VMD Tcl script that draws the C-alpha trace (Angstrom):
set ca {
  {0.04 0.01 0.00}
  {1.13 3.50 -0.79}
  {2.08 5.35 2.44}
  {-1.12 6.86 3.88}
  {-0.95 10.63 3.92}
  {-2.20 12.82 6.70}
  {-4.75 15.53 6.13}
  {-5.78 18.63 8.01}
  {-7.40 18.12 11.45}
  {-10.95 18.50 10.18}
  {-10.54 15.75 7.59}
  {-8.77 13.43 10.13}
  {-11.55 14.03 12.64}
  {-14.14 13.22 10.05}
  {-12.29 9.94 9.18}
  {-12.25 9.15 12.92}
  {-16.04 9.71 13.12}
  {-16.62 7.42 10.16}
  {-14.31 4.72 11.56}
  {-16.32 4.68 14.80}
  {-19.70 4.75 13.06}
  {-18.86 1.83 10.73}
  {-16.45 -0.11 12.91}
  {-13.56 0.39 10.54}
  {-10.09 -1.17 11.32}
  {-7.05 1.14 11.34}
  {-5.82 -0.42 8.10}
  {-9.12 0.50 6.41}
  {-8.83 4.09 7.53}
  {-5.33 4.26 6.08}
  {-6.64 2.80 2.81}
  {-9.37 5.43 2.71}
  {-6.71 8.10 3.24}
  {-4.84 6.81 0.24}
  {-8.11 6.99 -1.76}
  {-8.61 10.62 -0.80}
  {-5.08 11.43 -1.75}
  {-5.55 9.83 -5.15}
  {-8.73 11.82 -5.82}
  {-6.84 14.93 -4.89}
  {-3.71 14.34 -6.99}
  {-4.61 12.11 -9.91}
  {-6.22 14.06 -12.80}
  {-7.49 10.81 -14.37}
  {-9.96 10.11 -11.52}
  {-13.47 10.23 -12.94}
  {-14.64 12.85 -10.47}
  {-14.74 16.63 -9.97}
  {-14.75 16.20 -6.23}
  {-11.11 16.23 -5.42}
  {-10.67 18.38 -2.23}
  {-10.23 15.86 0.69}
  {-12.45 18.09 2.79}
  {-15.28 17.49 0.36}
  {-14.47 14.02 -0.87}
  {-14.43 12.52 2.61}
  {-18.11 13.11 2.71}
  {-19.24 12.84 -0.86}
  {-17.20 9.77 -1.61}
  {-16.11 8.00 1.52}
  {-19.11 8.74 3.82}
  {-21.56 8.31 0.93}
  {-20.06 4.86 0.07}
  {-20.08 3.77 3.69}
  {-23.69 4.70 4.05}
  {-24.62 1.50 2.17}
  {-23.44 -0.53 5.15}
  {-26.67 0.38 6.94}
  {-28.20 -2.40 4.77}
  {-27.40 -5.53 6.66}
  {-27.24 -7.74 3.62}
  {-24.58 -5.46 2.08}
  {-22.59 -5.19 5.26}
  {-22.44 -8.99 5.49}
  {-22.12 -9.77 1.76}
  {-19.18 -11.84 0.52}
  {-19.74 -11.12 -3.28}
  {-20.70 -7.67 -4.58}
  {-20.89 -6.19 -8.08}
  {-20.66 -2.43 -8.29}
  {-22.36 -1.67 -11.68}
  {-21.08 1.54 -13.40}
  {-18.27 1.89 -10.95}
  {-16.99 5.19 -12.47}
  {-14.65 6.73 -9.93}
  {-14.74 3.56 -7.81}
  {-17.51 4.46 -5.34}
  {-18.84 2.56 -3.61}
  {-16.60 -0.31 -4.78}
  {-13.32 0.91 -3.30}
  {-14.92 2.21 -0.15}
  {-16.75 -1.02 0.60}
  {-13.62 -3.11 -0.24}
  {-11.65 -1.15 2.31}
  {-14.40 -1.32 4.96}
  {-15.03 -5.05 4.54}
  {-11.80 -6.84 3.56}
  {-13.61 -10.25 3.45}
  {-15.92 -8.92 0.69}
  {-15.08 -9.70 -2.88}
  {-15.99 -6.64 -4.95}
  {-16.24 -6.57 -8.73}
  {-15.92 -3.00 -10.20}
  {-17.89 -3.27 -13.49}
  {-18.04 -0.47 -16.09}
  {-18.52 -0.10 -19.83}
  {-15.61 2.35 -19.93}
  {-12.27 0.52 -19.96}
  {-10.28 3.52 -18.64}
  {-12.51 3.73 -15.55}
  {-12.04 0.03 -14.81}
  {-8.29 0.38 -15.20}
  {-8.15 3.42 -13.00}
  {-10.22 1.72 -10.30}
  {-7.89 -1.38 -10.36}
  {-4.82 0.80 -10.19}
  {-6.31 2.77 -7.31}
  {-7.08 -0.49 -5.49}
  {-3.46 -1.53 -5.83}
  {-2.31 1.78 -4.43}
  {-4.68 1.39 -1.48}
  {-3.34 -2.13 -0.76}
  {-6.68 -3.79 -1.56}
  {-6.57 -7.47 -2.66}
  {-10.35 -7.91 -2.80}
  {-11.19 -5.80 -5.88}
  {-11.55 -7.16 -9.44}
  {-12.15 -4.97 -12.46}
  {-14.45 -6.07 -15.27}
  {-14.83 -4.12 -18.51}
  {-18.17 -5.14 -19.82}
  {-21.80 -4.26 -19.94}
  {-23.80 -5.81 -17.15}
  {-25.99 -7.68 -19.60}
  {-23.03 -9.17 -21.43}
  {-20.93 -10.27 -18.44}
  {-22.04 -13.93 -18.46}
  {-19.46 -14.96 -15.85}
  {-21.40 -12.84 -13.43}
  {-24.84 -14.19 -14.03}
  {-26.27 -15.42 -10.71}
  {-22.98 -14.66 -8.90}
  {-23.52 -11.61 -6.73}
  {-25.18 -11.42 -3.34}
  {-25.52 -7.67 -3.76}
  {-25.39 -5.38 -6.75}
  {-24.63 -1.78 -6.02}
  {-25.03 1.26 -8.21}
  {-24.53 5.00 -7.62}
  {-25.56 7.65 -10.11}
  {-25.92 5.16 -12.97}
  {-29.39 5.13 -14.52}
  {-33.13 5.32 -13.85}
  {-34.19 2.68 -11.29}
  {-36.14 0.54 -13.77}
  {-32.95 0.16 -15.92}
  {-30.86 -0.64 -12.81}
  {-33.27 -3.34 -11.89}
  {-32.85 -4.95 -15.24}
  {-29.11 -4.72 -14.98}
  {-29.00 -6.22 -11.50}
  {-31.49 -9.11 -11.66}
  {-29.47 -11.49 -13.76}
  {-26.36 -10.87 -11.80}
  {-27.94 -11.67 -8.45}
  {-28.43 -14.92 -6.69}
  {-32.06 -15.66 -5.64}
  {-32.49 -13.65 -2.35}
  {-29.83 -11.15 -3.44}
  {-30.29 -7.45 -3.15}
  {-29.92 -4.45 -5.45}
  {-28.84 -1.46 -3.46}
  {-29.05 1.79 -5.35}
  {-27.81 5.20 -4.22}
  {-30.49 7.67 -5.25}
  {-32.12 10.91 -4.62}
  {-35.85 10.74 -4.09}
  {-37.74 8.47 -6.56}
  {-41.35 9.40 -7.22}
  {-43.77 9.73 -10.05}
  {-43.06 7.94 -13.25}
  {-39.65 6.55 -12.13}
  {-41.26 4.86 -9.14}
  {-44.24 3.53 -11.19}
  {-41.96 2.11 -13.83}
  {-39.58 0.58 -11.25}
  {-42.40 -1.18 -9.52}
  {-43.61 -2.58 -12.82}
  {-40.11 -3.75 -13.87}
  {-39.48 -5.25 -10.45}
  {-42.63 -7.34 -10.79}
  {-41.64 -8.52 -14.20}
  {-38.26 -9.64 -13.07}
  {-39.17 -11.32 -9.77}
  {-37.86 -8.49 -7.61}
  {-39.55 -7.06 -4.60}
  {-41.07 -3.59 -4.69}
  {-38.44 -0.92 -4.02}
  {-37.89 -0.03 -0.38}
  {-36.58 3.45 0.17}
  {-34.25 3.97 3.12}
  {-33.39 7.66 3.85}
  {-29.79 8.28 4.77}
  {-27.75 11.30 5.73}
  {-24.11 10.47 4.90}
  {-22.91 13.92 6.01}
  {-24.82 16.69 7.97}
  {-25.64 18.86 4.90}
  {-26.77 15.97 2.67}
  {-30.43 16.28 1.56}
  {-32.79 13.96 -0.31}
  {-30.35 11.07 -0.12}
  {-31.55 7.51 0.10}
  {-30.72 3.89 -0.55}
  {-33.30 1.95 -2.65}
  {-33.27 -1.77 -1.95}
  {-34.92 -4.61 -3.85}
  {-34.73 -8.31 -3.22}
  {-34.59 -10.96 -5.94}
  {-37.37 -13.41 -5.05}
  {-36.74 -16.20 -7.57}
  {-34.81 -17.34 -10.69}
  {-34.09 -14.81 -13.41}
  {-37.14 -14.91 -15.88}
  {-36.51 -16.44 -19.33}
  {-35.38 -13.97 -21.85}
  {-33.09 -12.00 -19.54}
  {-30.60 -10.57 -19.65}
  {-31.68 -9.04 -22.91}
  {-29.21 -8.12 -25.70}
  {-26.62 -5.60 -24.54}
  {-27.93 -2.14 -24.73}
  {-31.58 -3.05 -24.86}
  {-32.34 -1.89 -21.28}
  {-31.50 1.57 -22.42}
  {-32.77 1.54 -25.95}
  {-36.07 -0.15 -25.13}
  {-36.59 0.13 -21.38}
  {-39.18 -2.09 -19.81}
  {-42.35 -0.31 -18.63}
}
mol new
graphics top color blue
foreach p $ca { graphics top sphere $p radius 0.5 }
foreach p [lrange $ca 0 end-1] q [lrange $ca 1 end] { graphics top cylinder $p $q radius 0.2 }
display resetview
């Protein structure tokens, strides 16, 4: 692992708070310090949130907020769909070293960056996969939990997640409020794909965070025939 930097007292105090809240080991905190340093110094990171004083909340605290879902906190196999800048994949992998985390993205550069960052953090439980969720056949029925942050409308996420999950597995999506058409469509898609209706869990990863929630759905049975559909179909012809 790259030597963990030290930040100004406010950032260090916030890391201490998060460590206490989520029962993080000292090594995990050092790994998260490295992540904050990479965000601050690596221009190739797929984020505009680089200042450690902001990133400790918007990336680290936000990623850790998923651990309030017991199934995610205990999971041994997680797929982070559309991993982007590595959140929540890298954060969860640091917090739960026994968890195998797959960072999945359609953009090869983002996958390569996430894997490189994991190496700098000293993580050995992160695997990068450059693929569409629908096309990654190795992952069908593999994951206990699928995570997604700022990826797509909930109905589309449900279609991405369902084939990847084991029966009884969960989709945990980081969302703002869902209502109106998005919620109506999500409920319809969930029923078609043998997923439970979406449960909305309000969270406040940092004091100023507003309208933040985790949306959780449970896969109740085998993936229906015909899924996953052809790569790209979920976006081109979304289920209704």
